[in-house]
C-alpha positions as a Python dict, from the first residue, in 0.01 Angstrom:
ca = {
    (1, 'M'): (0, 0, 0),
    (2, 'S'): (207, 78, -307),
    (3, 'I'): (122, 395, -499),
    (4, 'S'): (109, 328, -874),
    (5, 'A'): (220, 576, -1140),
    (6, 'S'): (-132, 571, -1288),
    (7, 'M'): (-281, 682, -952),
    (8, 'V'): (-33, 970, -935),
    (9, 'K'): (-110, 1064, -1297),
    (10, 'E'): (-488, 1061, -1234),
    (11, 'L'): (-453, 1278, -922),
    (12, 'R'): (-225, 1518, -1106),
    (13, 'E'): (-473, 1553, -1392),
    (14, 'K'): (-756, 1625, -1148),
    (15, 'T'): (-572, 1875, -928),
    (16, 'N'): (-292, 2019, -1148),
    (17, 'A'): (-63, 1975, -847),
    (18, 'G'): (302, 1871, -887),
    (19, 'M'): (397, 1505, -940),
    (20, 'M'): (582, 1470, -608),
    (21, 'D'): (301, 1647, -420),
    (22, 'C'): (49, 1403, -570),
    (23, 'K'): (264, 1104, -471),
    (24, 'K'): (299, 1234, -114),
    (25, 'A'): (-75, 1309, -93),
    (26, 'L'): (-157, 949, -189),
    (27, 'E'): (99, 812, 58),
    (28, 'E'): (-38, 1031, 339),
    (29, 'S'): (-396, 926, 261),
    (30, 'K'): (-299, 557, 222),
    (31, 'G'): (-419, 550, -139),
    (32, 'D'): (-763, 706, -72),
    (33, 'F'): (-810, 921, -384),
    (34, 'N'): (-1068, 1165, -237),
    (35, 'A'): (-866, 1205, 82),
    (36, 'A'): (-559, 1278, -134),
    (37, 'V'): (-752, 1550, -322),
    (38, 'E'): (-851, 1702, 14),
    (39, 'W'): (-492, 1676, 143),
    (40, 'L'): (-367, 1867, -162),
    (41, 'R'): (-648, 2119, -125),
    (42, 'V'): (-554, 2187, 237),
    (43, 'K'): (-187, 2206, 145),
    (44, 'G'): (-272, 2437, -147),
    (45, 'L'): (-488, 2662, 65),
    (46, 'S'): (-204, 2697, 313),
    (47, 'A'): (23, 2807, 29),
    (48, 'A'): (-250, 3040, -104),
    (49, 'A'): (-269, 3226, 226),
    (50, 'K'): (96, 3328, 188),
    (51, 'K'): (22, 3463, -159),
    (52, 'A'): (-274, 3678, -50),
    (53, 'D'): (-63, 3984, 36),
    (54, 'R'): (101, 3999, -305),
    (55, 'I'): (-17, 4280, -532),
    (56, 'A'): (-238, 4152, -812),
    (57, 'A'): (-259, 4424, -1078),
    (58, 'E'): (-246, 4217, -1396),
    (59, 'G'): (-519, 3978, -1508),
    (60, 'T'): (-813, 4037, -1737),
    (61, 'V'): (-1147, 4205, -1782),
    (62, 'A'): (-1414, 3973, -1924),
    (63, 'A'): (-1775, 4029, -2027),
    (64, 'K'): (-2068, 3833, -2162),
    (65, 'T'): (-2423, 3898, -2284),
    (66, 'T'): (-2699, 3637, -2257),
    (67, 'G'): (-3037, 3756, -2379),
    (68, 'K'): (-3150, 4049, -2164),
    (69, 'T'): (-2868, 4008, -1909),
    (70, 'A'): (-2503, 4107, -1930),
    (71, 'A'): (-2207, 4107, -1693),
    (72, 'V'): (-1855, 4245, -1681),
    (73, 'V'): (-1588, 4134, -1433),
    (74, 'E'): (-1228, 4217, -1351),
    (75, 'V'): (-1014, 3936, -1213),
    (76, 'N'): (-656, 4022, -1122),
    (77, 'S'): (-340, 3814, -1111),
    (78, 'E'): (17, 3906, -1019),
    (79, 'T'): (162, 3857, -1366),
    (80, 'D'): (55, 3891, -1726),
    (81, 'F'): (192, 3539, -1783),
    (82, 'V'): (-75, 3389, -1555),
    (83, 'A'): (-343, 3606, -1719),
    (84, 'R'): (-273, 3409, -2039),
    (85, 'N'): (-293, 3073, -1857),
    (86, 'D'): (-580, 2850, -1975),
    (87, 'G'): (-670, 2761, -1616),
    (88, 'F'): (-696, 3128, -1523),
    (89, 'K'): (-907, 3203, -1831),
    (90, 'A'): (-1140, 2912, -1749),
    (91, 'F'): (-1182, 3040, -1392),
    (92, 'V'): (-1263, 3392, -1517),
    (93, 'N'): (-1524, 3250, -1759),
    (94, 'E'): (-1684, 3059, -1471),
    (95, 'V'): (-1702, 3380, -1265),
    (96, 'V'): (-1869, 3568, -1553),
    (97, 'D'): (-2121, 3285, -1600),
    (98, 'H'): (-2193, 3279, -1227),
    (99, 'V'): (-2255, 3656, -1215),
    (100, 'I'): (-2494, 3634, -1511),
    (101, 'N'): (-2688, 3327, -1397),
    (102, 'S'): (-2690, 3349, -1017),
    (103, 'T'): (-2983, 3503, -832),
    (104, 'A'): (-2783, 3517, -507),
    (105, 'T'): (-2726, 3856, -345),
    (106, 'G'): (-2468, 3984, -100),
    (107, 'D'): (-2094, 3922, -96),
    (108, 'L'): (-1990, 3742, -416),
    (109, 'L'): (-1734, 3522, -237),
    (110, 'T'): (-1996, 3371, -5),
    (111, 'Q'): (-2241, 3286, -286),
    (112, 'P'): (-2307, 2915, -358),
    (113, 'F'): (-2094, 2780, -641),
    (114, 'K'): (-2051, 2417, -756),
    (115, 'G'): (-2134, 2267, -417),
    (116, 'A'): (-1916, 2514, -229),
    (117, 'T'): (-1876, 2895, -257),
    (118, 'V'): (-1715, 3136, -504),
    (119, 'G'): (-1454, 3204, -234),
    (120, 'D'): (-1364, 2834, -218),
    (121, 'A'): (-1330, 2823, -598),
    (122, 'L'): (-1103, 3129, -581),
    (123, 'K'): (-880, 2969, -316),
    (124, 'N'): (-857, 2653, -525),
    (125, 'A'): (-760, 2860, -831),
    (126, 'V'): (-486, 3035, -629),
    (127, 'A'): (-358, 2699, -504),
    (128, 'T'): (-360, 2542, -850),
    (129, 'I'): (-221, 2835, -1049),
    (130, 'G'): (31, 2936, -782),
    (131, 'E'): (-27, 3311, -779),
    (132, 'N'): (-248, 3551, -586),
    (133, 'I'): (-577, 3602, -771),
    (134, 'V'): (-839, 3860, -681),
    (135, 'I'): (-1196, 3895, -809),
    (136, 'R'): (-1176, 4272, -795),
    (137, 'R'): (-1515, 4388, -920),
    (138, 'T'): (-1825, 4273, -1104),
    (139, 'E'): (-2130, 4445, -1253),
    (140, 'K'): (-2450, 4298, -1393),
    (141, 'Y'): (-2729, 4456, -1597),
    (142, 'T'): (-3071, 4302, -1658),
    (143, 'T'): (-3302, 4493, -1889),
    (144, 'N'): (-3672, 4465, -1990),
    (145, 'D'): (-3856, 4386, -2315),
    (146, 'T'): (-3787, 4731, -2462),
    (147, 'G'): (-3422, 4724, -2355),
    (148, 'L'): (-3095, 4603, -2502),
    (149, 'V'): (-2771, 4514, -2321),
    (150, 'H'): (-2437, 4487, -2497),
    (151, 'T'): (-2076, 4423, -2394),
    (152, 'Y'): (-1739, 4488, -2556),
    (153, 'I'): (-1386, 4381, -2467),
    (154, 'H'): (-1091, 4582, -2594),
    (155, 'G'): (-724, 4486, -2615),
    (156, 'E'): (-750, 4120, -2508),
    (157, 'G'): (-908, 4201, -2173),
    (158, 'K'): (-751, 4538, -2097),
    (159, 'I'): (-1084, 4727, -2106),
    (160, 'G'): (-1439, 4598, -2070),
    (161, 'V'): (-1756, 4798, -2140),
    (162, 'M'): (-2121, 4718, -2073),
    (163, 'I'): (-2417, 4931, -2179),
    (164, 'E'): (-2795, 4932, -2145),
    (165, 'V'): (-2998, 5102, -2418),
    (166, 'Q'): (-3375, 5151, -2405),
    (167, 'G'): (-3588, 5155, -2719),
    (168, 'S'): (-3931, 5316, -2754),
    (169, 'T'): (-4066, 4970, -2841),
    (170, 'A'): (-3948, 4608, -2819),
    (171, 'A'): (-3912, 4601, -3199),
    (172, 'V'): (-3685, 4907, -3191),
    (173, 'A'): (-3469, 4754, -2914),
    (174, 'S'): (-3427, 4425, -3102),
    (175, 'S'): (-3347, 4586, -3437),
    (176, 'A'): (-3010, 4553, -3610),
    (177, 'D'): (-2974, 4934, -3598),
    (178, 'A'): (-3012, 4936, -3219),
    (179, 'K'): (-2747, 4664, -3187),
    (180, 'T'): (-2510, 4858, -3414),
    (181, 'F'): (-2570, 5170, -3204),
    (182, 'A'): (-2500, 4984, -2876),
    (183, 'S'): (-2186, 4829, -3025),
    (184, 'D'): (-2058, 5168, -3151),
    (185, 'V'): (-2123, 5338, -2818),
    (186, 'C'): (-1940, 5060, -2632),
    (187, 'L'): (-1640, 5113, -2860),
    (188, 'H'): (-1664, 5489, -2798),
    (189, 'I'): (-1675, 5442, -2418),
    (190, 'A'): (-1368, 5218, -2432),
    (191, 'A'): (-1176, 5482, -2627),
    (192, 'M'): (-1300, 5804, -2464),
    (193, 'N'): (-1350, 5696, -2100),
    (194, 'P'): (-1645, 5923, -2007),
    (195, 'M'): (-1678, 6004, -1637),
    (196, 'A'): (-2060, 6007, -1635),
    (197, 'L'): (-2362, 5951, -1859),
    (198, 'S'): (-2471, 6318, -1851),
    (199, 'S'): (-2396, 6639, -1659),
    (200, 'A'): (-2684, 6553, -1423),
    (201, 'D'): (-2506, 6229, -1333),
    (202, 'M'): (-2163, 6387, -1277),
    (203, 'N'): (-2039, 6368, -919),
    (204, 'P'): (-2086, 6721, -769),
    (205, 'E'): (-1757, 6682, -578),
    (206, 'T'): (-1572, 6624, -906),
    (207, 'V'): (-1724, 6940, -1056),
    (208, 'A'): (-1647, 7146, -743),
    (209, 'K'): (-1286, 7023, -743),
    (210, 'E'): (-1247, 7104, -1112),
    (211, 'K'): (-1391, 7452, -1056),
    (212, 'E'): (-1139, 7518, -779),
    (213, 'I'): (-848, 7401, -998),
    (214, 'L'): (-966, 7619, -1289),
    (215, 'K'): (-1012, 7917, -1060),
    (216, 'Q'): (-656, 7888, -929),
    (217, 'K'): (-516, 7839, -1281),
    (218, 'N'): (-691, 8153, -1407),
    (219, 'L'): (-575, 8360, -1110),
    (220, 'E'): (-215, 8243, -1160),
    (221, 'S'): (-231, 8324, -1531),
    (222, 'G'): (-318, 8686, -1448),
    (223, 'K'): (-689, 8694, -1530),
    (224, 'K'): (-883, 8974, -1360),
    (225, 'P'): (-1047, 8845, -1037),
    (226, 'E'): (-1386, 8993, -1133),
    (227, 'M'): (-1381, 8796, -1462),
    (228, 'I'): (-1277, 8463, -1310),
    (229, 'E'): (-1626, 8330, -1234),
    (230, 'K'): (-1754, 8388, -1588),
    (231, 'I'): (-1441, 8233, -1741),
    (232, 'V'): (-1463, 7928, -1513),
    (233, 'E'): (-1832, 7880, -1601),
    (234, 'G'): (-1740, 7848, -1968),
    (235, 'Q'): (-1451, 7614, -1888),
    (236, 'I'): (-1676, 7392, -1674),
    (237, 'R'): (-1924, 7364, -1961),
    (238, 'K'): (-1637, 7246, -2180),
    (239, 'F'): (-1519, 7004, -1909),
    (240, 'L'): (-1867, 6850, -1884),
    (241, 'A'): (-1903, 6824, -2263),
    (242, 'E'): (-1569, 6644, -2282),
    (243, 'N'): (-1640, 6404, -1996),
    (244, 'C'): (-2014, 6327, -2012),
    (245, 'L'): (-2098, 6048, -2256),
    (246, 'V'): (-2407, 6201, -2423),
    (247, 'D'): (-2224, 6530, -2490),
    (248, 'Q'): (-1898, 6381, -2619),
    (249, 'A'): (-1808, 6395, -2988),
    (250, 'F'): (-1868, 6046, -3130),
    (251, 'V'): (-1531, 5881, -3185),
    (252, 'K'): (-1631, 5739, -3528),
    (253, 'N'): (-1782, 6069, -3646),
    (254, 'P'): (-1668, 6375, -3445),
    (255, 'D'): (-1930, 6591, -3624),
    (256, 'L'): (-2196, 6416, -3414),
    (257, 'T'): (-2234, 6410, -3035),
    (258, 'I'): (-2340, 6077, -2885),
    (259, 'S'): (-2688, 6219, -2815),
    (260, 'A'): (-2716, 6330, -3181),
    (261, 'Y'): (-2600, 5984, -3292),
    (262, 'A'): (-2870, 5830, -3066),
    (263, 'K'): (-3137, 6034, -3248),
    (264, 'E'): (-2999, 5935, -3587),
    (265, 'A'): (-2980, 5566, -3493),
    (266, 'G'): (-3329, 5580, -3339),
    (267, 'K'): (-3480, 5706, -3664),
    (268, 'K'): (-3312, 5420, -3854),
    (269, 'A'): (-3446, 5173, -3598),
    (270, 'G'): (-3798, 5312, -3635),
    (271, 'G'): (-3834, 5486, -3300),
    (272, 'E'): (-3620, 5628, -3019),
    (273, 'L'): (-3304, 5498, -2853),
    (274, 'T'): (-3184, 5617, -2513),
    (275, 'I'): (-2867, 5521, -2327),
    (276, 'K'): (-2972, 5430, -1970),
    (277, 'R'): (-2637, 5341, -1811),
    (278, 'F'): (-2289, 5211, -1876),
    (279, 'T'): (-1998, 5049, -1695),
    (280, 'R'): (-1634, 5067, -1798),
    (281, 'F'): (-1366, 4854, -1630),
    (282, 'E'): (-1003, 4921, -1713),
    (283, 'L'): (-762, 4651, -1601),
    (284, 'G'): (-564, 4753, -1292),
    (285, 'A'): (-706, 5107, -1279),
    (286, 'G'): (-639, 5252, -936),
    (287, 'I'): (-424, 4961, -817),
    (288, 'E'): (-86, 5071, -690),
    (289, 'K'): (167, 4850, -860),
    (290, 'K'): (482, 4762, -672),
    (291, 'V'): (791, 4870, -865),
    (292, 'N'): (1106, 4690, -762),
    (293, 'D'): (1440, 4873, -779),
    (294, 'F'): (1647, 4583, -910),
    (295, 'A'): (1982, 4753, -842),
    (296, 'A'): (1882, 4829, -484),
    (297, 'E'): (1761, 4471, -440),
    (298, 'V'): (2091, 4328, -560),
    (299, 'A'): (2284, 4570, -336),
    (300, 'S'): (2081, 4467, -32),
    (301, 'M'): (2152, 4100, -105),
    (302, 'Q'): (2522, 4180, -115),
    (303, 'G'): (2495, 4357, 221),
    (304, 'H'): (2568, 4706, 78),
}
């Protein structure tokens, strides 16, 4: 049968595949539209597999709050150009919505999603967009009647923050002052990157490592060995104050610590406000980016 231009156009609009690929898909499937979609999907998935080993360190961090539930996700792409692509943005929004609304547990990629799985949707996105895409990490908070969840995105998806605050009553948690407090603390977390909520929550290995570094630094700077332990104790207290959220100086008013600001905001709200937990995702943090030596690449192409 002859393949009309309108059939090719319709298939292209549905799949975002190239014009020639759509024409070939319809020819191969003898004009069966659904079979052509599947043919392109299989062809796209084959191409996606080759892209899977490419480093994806760009992308975006996205977050959303719906009532008493909030979620933050990091989805990576290979290039910043793709991160600005409308198709990529739409996929990320779908992932955030899924994380918020789904009751499924276990591996995210195997969870049911639009008649298939999240993993299938990811493969389709890779095939359509033409770049390796990775759903790197997700976090979800659900709070109770006396709780408040809030999210904040900084720098067009470069940093995402999510926080849970507990109020002494439901009225306190739902007050405008509590929301302002949660919003301010999210902004602070984005800027100051605390390592833990409080000293009690700090990883003991991190503290032990820091102590060892400080000990060596003090010895090398000529401090008396018998004084080292006392000096390091003071320095560790400073380290914890600088890196634990509740002890940090509030970025909007350095005269207040975050815990002091919580007391102040609680009074305004008519009760008490307590920060229960937070999550901070920074785009690409910890991903080793491949840096190409362009001169070396050119030389190798020339056989030098």
